[in-house]
C-alpha positions as CSV (number, residue, x, y, z in Angstrom):
1,X,-7.0,8.3,1.6
2,X,-9.2,7.6,-1.7
3,X,-7.6,7.0,-4.6
4,X,-9.1,10.1,-6.2
5,X,-7.2,11.9,-3.1
6,X,-4.2,10.0,-2.9
7,X,-3.1,11.0,-7.1
8,X,-3.7,15.0,-6.3
9,X,-2.0,14.7,-3.0
10,X,1.1,13.1,-5.2
11,X,0.6,15.2,-8.0
12,X,0.6,18.7,-6.0
13,X,3.3,17.8,-3.6
14,X,5.5,17.4,-6.8
15,X,4.7,20.1,-8.7
16,X,5.1,22.1,-5.9
17,X,9.2,21.5,-6.0
18,X,11.4,23.7,-7.4
19,X,14.2,22.0,-9.3
20,X,17.7,23.7,-8.3
21,X,19.7,22.7,-11.4
22,X,19.7,23.3,-14.9
23,X,19.9,19.8,-15.7
24,X,17.1,18.7,-13.3
25,X,15.2,21.1,-15.4
26,X,15.6,19.4,-18.5
27,X,15.4,15.7,-16.9
28,X,11.6,16.7,-15.6
29,X,11.0,18.8,-18.5
30,X,12.2,15.5,-20.9
31,X,9.8,12.9,-18.8
32,X,6.7,15.7,-19.2
33,X,7.2,15.3,-23.2
34,X,7.4,12.0,-23.1
35,X,4.7,11.2,-21.3
36,X,2.3,13.8,-22.3
37,X,3.5,15.9,-25.2
38,X,3.5,15.8,-29.0
39,X,5.1,17.3,-31.7
40,X,2.9,18.7,-34.5
41,X,4.1,19.8,-38.3
42,X,3.0,23.3,-39.3
43,X,3.1,24.8,-42.9
44,X,6.2,24.9,-44.5
45,X,8.2,22.6,-42.0
46,X,7.4,24.7,-39.1
47,X,7.3,22.4,-36.0
48,X,5.2,22.8,-32.7
49,X,5.3,20.8,-29.1
50,X,1.7,20.5,-27.3
51,X,1.8,19.6,-23.3
52,X,-1.8,18.3,-22.3
53,X,-1.9,17.6,-19.3
54,X,-5.3,17.2,-16.8
55,X,-4.1,18.8,-13.2
56,X,-3.7,22.7,-13.1
57,X,-0.7,22.1,-10.5
58,X,1.1,19.9,-13.0
59,X,0.1,22.9,-16.2
60,X,1.4,25.1,-13.8
61,X,5.0,23.8,-12.9
62,X,5.1,22.8,-16.9
63,X,4.8,26.1,-17.8
64,X,7.3,27.4,-14.9
65,X,10.0,25.4,-16.2
66,X,9.5,26.1,-19.9
67,X,9.8,29.8,-18.5
68,X,12.8,29.1,-16.2
69,X,14.3,27.9,-19.9
70,X,13.9,31.4,-21.3
71,X,10.8,29.8,-23.4
72,X,7.8,31.3,-24.3
73,X,4.8,28.8,-23.6
74,X,1.0,29.8,-24.5
75,X,-1.4,27.8,-22.1
76,X,-5.2,27.3,-22.5
77,X,-7.7,24.9,-21.3
78,X,-10.6,22.8,-22.7
79,X,-13.0,19.9,-22.3
80,X,-12.7,16.4,-24.2
81,X,-16.3,16.5,-23.8
82,X,-18.8,19.3,-23.3
83,X,-19.9,18.8,-19.8
84,X,-18.9,15.6,-18.8
85,X,-14.8,15.4,-18.3
86,X,-12.8,17.7,-16.4
87,X,-11.0,20.6,-17.7
88,X,-7.4,19.6,-19.1
89,X,-4.4,22.4,-20.0
90,X,-2.4,22.3,-23.1
91,X,0.7,24.0,-23.4
92,X,1.7,25.2,-26.6
93,X,5.1,25.8,-27.8
94,X,6.4,27.1,-30.9
95,X,9.3,25.7,-32.8
96,X,11.9,28.8,-32.5
97,X,15.3,27.3,-32.9
98,X,16.1,28.6,-28.7
99,X,13.0,26.2,-27.9
100,X,14.8,23.5,-30.3
101,X,18.1,23.6,-28.5
102,X,16.6,23.2,-25.3
103,X,14.2,20.5,-26.2
104,X,17.2,18.7,-27.9
105,X,19.2,19.4,-24.9
106,X,16.1,17.6,-22.7
107,X,16.7,14.6,-25.1
108,X,13.0,15.4,-26.4
109,X,14.1,15.8,-29.9
110,X,17.2,15.4,-32.1
111,X,19.1,17.5,-34.1
112,X,16.8,19.4,-36.6
113,X,13.5,18.8,-34.7
114,X,12.2,14.9,-35.0
115,X,10.8,13.9,-32.2
116,X,12.9,10.5,-30.2
117,X,11.2,7.6,-28.8
118,X,13.1,8.1,-25.3
119,X,15.9,10.5,-24.4
120,X,19.6,9.9,-24.2
121,X,21.4,8.5,-21.1
122,X,23.2,11.5,-20.5
123,X,19.6,13.2,-19.4
124,X,19.4,11.4,-16.1
125,X,23.0,10.6,-15.6
126,X,22.7,11.8,-12.0
127,X,20.7,10.9,-8.9
128,X,19.5,14.0,-8.9
129,X,18.6,13.8,-12.6
130,X,16.8,10.8,-12.3
131,X,14.3,12.3,-9.2
132,X,13.6,14.6,-11.6
133,X,13.0,12.5,-14.3
134,X,10.9,10.3,-12.4
135,X,8.6,14.0,-11.1
136,X,8.1,14.8,-14.5
137,X,6.9,11.1,-15.7
138,X,4.5,11.2,-13.1
139,X,3.2,14.6,-13.6
140,X,2.8,14.1,-17.3
141,X,1.3,10.6,-17.4
142,X,0.9,9.2,-13.9
143,X,-1.7,7.7,-11.8
144,X,-2.1,6.0,-8.4
145,X,-4.8,4.2,-7.0
146,X,-5.7,2.4,-3.3
147,X,-5.8,2.1,-0.5
148,X,-7.0,-1.5,-1.5
149,X,-4.9,-3.0,-4.6
150,X,-2.7,-0.5,-4.5
151,X,-1.2,0.5,-8.5
152,X,0.7,3.5,-9.9
153,X,1.4,3.7,-13.1
154,X,3.4,6.3,-15.5
155,X,1.7,6.1,-19.3
156,X,4.0,6.9,-22.3
157,X,2.7,7.0,-25.8
158,X,5.2,4.2,-27.0
159,X,7.2,0.7,-24.9
160,X,10.3,2.8,-25.6
161,X,9.2,5.3,-23.5
162,X,7.5,3.4,-20.4
163,X,10.8,0.7,-20.7
164,X,13.1,3.9,-20.1
165,X,10.8,4.8,-17.2
166,X,11.7,1.6,-15.7
167,X,15.1,1.7,-16.3
168,X,15.4,5.3,-14.7
169,X,13.5,3.7,-11.5
170,X,15.6,0.7,-11.5
171,X,19.0,2.8,-11.5
172,X,16.8,4.3,-8.2
173,X,16.3,1.3,-7.1
174,X,13.0,1.4,-7.8
175,X,11.2,-1.7,-9.4
176,X,8.7,-1.1,-12.0
177,X,7.1,-3.5,-14.9
178,X,6.1,-2.5,-18.8
179,X,3.1,-3.5,-20.2
180,X,1.4,-2.8,-23.6
181,X,-2.1,-1.3,-24.1
182,X,-3.7,-0.9,-27.2
183,X,-3.3,3.0,-27.4
184,X,-0.3,3.3,-24.7
185,X,2.7,1.6,-22.7
186,X,2.9,1.9,-18.9
187,X,5.6,1.6,-16.3
188,X,3.9,0.3,-13.2
189,X,4.4,-0.9,-10.0
190,X,1.9,-2.7,-7.3
191,X,2.2,-2.8,-3.7
192,X,3.1,0.0,-1.4
193,X,6.6,-0.7,-0.7
194,X,7.1,0.2,-4.4
195,X,4.9,2.6,-4.8
196,X,6.1,4.4,-2.0
197,X,9.2,4.2,-3.4
198,X,9.2,5.3,-6.5
199,X,7.1,8.5,-4.6
200,X,10.0,9.0,-2.0
201,X,12.9,9.0,-4.9
202,X,10.2,11.5,-7.1
203,X,10.2,13.8,-4.0
204,X,6.8,13.5,-2.3
205,X,8.4,13.0,0.8
206,X,4.9,14.3,3.0
207,X,2.7,11.7,1.3
208,X,5.0,8.8,1.9
209,X,5.1,9.9,5.1
210,X,1.2,9.8,5.5
211,X,1.3,6.5,3.8
212,X,3.7,5.0,6.1
213,X,1.5,6.5,8.8
214,X,-1.8,5.0,7.7
215,X,-0.2,1.6,6.9
216,X,1.1,1.8,10.8
217,X,-2.1,2.5,11.8
218,X,-3.7,0.0,9.7
219,X,-1.2,-2.6,11.3
220,X,-2.0,-2.0,14.7
221,X,-5.8,-1.9,14.6
222,X,-5.7,-5.3,12.7
223,X,-3.2,-6.7,15.6
224,X,-6.0,-4.9,18.1
225,X,-8.1,-7.2,16.0
226,X,-6.8,-10.3,16.2
227,X,-5.4,-9.9,20.3
228,X,-9.6,-9.2,20.8
229,X,-10.3,-12.8,18.4
230,X,-8.2,-14.8,20.2
231,X,-9.1,-13.2,23.6
232,X,-12.8,-14.1,22.8
233,X,-11.7,-17.6,21.3
234,X,-10.0,-18.2,24.5
235,X,-12.2,-17.3,26.5
236,X,-15.3,-18.9,24.7
237,X,-12.7,-22.3,25.0
238,X,-12.1,-22.1,29.1
239,X,-15.9,-21.6,29.3
240,X,-16.8,-24.5,27.8
241,X,-14.1,-26.6,29.3
242,X,-15.2,-25.1,32.8
243,X,-18.4,-26.4,32.0
244,X,-18.0,-29.6,31.2
245,X,-15.3,-29.8,34.3
246,X,-18.7,-28.8,36.2
247,X,-20.6,-31.1,35.0
248,X,-18.0,-33.9,35.9
249,X,-17.1,-32.8,39.3
250,X,-20.9,-33.0,40.0
251,X,-21.7,-35.9,38.6
252,X,-18.6,-37.7,40.5
253,X,-19.0,-36.1,43.5
254,X,-23.1,-37.2,44.0
255,X,-21.7,-40.6,42.7
256,X,-19.3,-41.0,45.1
257,X,-22.2,-39.4,47.6
258,X,-23.9,-42.6,46.9
259,X,-21.6,-44.7,47.6
260,X,-21.2,-46.1,43.4
261,X,-17.0,-44.6,43.5
262,X,-14.6,-43.6,45.6
263,X,-12.6,-41.3,44.6
264,X,-8.7,-40.6,45.7
265,X,-8.8,-37.4,47.8
266,X,-7.0,-35.2,44.9
267,X,-10.2,-36.1,42.4
268,X,-12.1,-34.8,45.4
269,X,-10.8,-32.2,46.3
270,X,-10.1,-30.5,42.4
271,X,-14.3,-31.5,41.9
272,X,-14.8,-29.5,45.3
273,X,-12.9,-26.5,44.1
274,X,-14.6,-26.5,40.7
275,X,-18.5,-26.5,42.3
276,X,-16.9,-23.6,44.5
277,X,-15.2,-21.6,42.2
278,X,-16.5,-21.8,38.8
279,X,-15.2,-19.1,37.4
280,X,-11.6,-19.3,38.5
281,X,-9.4,-20.4,35.4
282,X,-7.0,-24.1,36.4
283,X,-3.9,-21.8,37.9
284,X,-6.2,-20.0,40.4
285,X,-7.8,-23.6,41.5
286,X,-5.1,-25.1,42.1
287,X,-3.5,-22.3,44.8
288,X,-6.8,-23.0,46.3
289,X,-5.9,-26.7,46.8
290,X,-4.4,-28.3,49.4
291,X,-1.2,-28.5,49.3
292,X,-1.4,-26.1,46.3
293,X,-1.2,-27.7,42.5
294,X,0.2,-26.6,39.7
295,X,-2.0,-25.6,36.5
296,X,-1.1,-29.1,34.7
297,X,-1.6,-30.8,37.9
298,X,-5.0,-29.5,38.2
299,X,-6.3,-30.1,34.1
300,X,-5.3,-33.1,34.8
301,X,-7.4,-33.7,37.6
302,X,-10.4,-32.1,36.5
303,X,-9.9,-34.2,33.6
304,X,-9.8,-37.7,35.2
305,X,-13.2,-36.4,36.4
306,X,-14.8,-35.4,33.1
307,X,-13.7,-39.2,32.0
308,X,-14.9,-40.7,35.0
309,X,-18.4,-38.9,33.9
310,X,-18.1,-40.1,30.1
311,X,-17.2,-43.8,31.3
312,X,-20.3,-44.4,33.7
313,X,-22.5,-42.6,31.4
314,X,-21.2,-45.3,28.4
315,X,-22.2,-47.9,31.1
316,X,-25.2,-46.9,32.0
317,X,-26.6,-46.2,28.1
318,X,-25.0,-49.6,27.3
319,X,-26.6,-51.6,30.2
């Protein structure tokens, strides 16, 4: 699953969640405005509020939230650059008294309409509200990349907003960090464990299960490859050892036939078995010995033949 697919899946699943409680609706709306909202001053002190998101599902969710709270937003689409950027969605909300009351309850503005950098703690007092806030924050300003170098972040206009996302996540058992950039701040997580914890708390359960399955398959594949490589390495080592044993056995048995050396019966038997069965393991060779020998005993005997062969070779070269 690519990074683009990951973030689309996360936003689509989160946008499909419909909060049952008013406190959850207010918390989610609060997060949307604190990550993707702006306040505009019109003539004669009138206010207007805009929500700017890049996904149609997020726009529909924000629109539904506002309607559920008995407000009447307008929605429009636009492109930041003609024919270059994807379509973005903007929700427009007039600063009526009803709108100001709801946004004050959501911790978006103070009484009178001045914006807050972060909502008061009462907005996320319950666990369900904290989950809703994290969900709204990701819908409004979240991004997700992976599967290599996994990175989740929630952008906010101010450091205070990002720090609040971090504190909400921390209260839910999710560890985030905060970074300040040129035009925004962000609360972020690296590594699948923290990312899955955030998404699971926010409600993207299906995506988390999919990510866990992906990780399990990757681990199984890695284990299989590691075992295959280990088996191959073992086979290479065994093949090389067997070849050395063959050369030593052949040379020393020939030397005994010529009368140059006299081998102990156990060494002679081991050498003859190795020549007769070049592909058998040491354990299998030991089982064919008379009397049967252990794997360690057979390895010792063949090693002794190899050492005798090397000693005789050095003596010949030295002479």
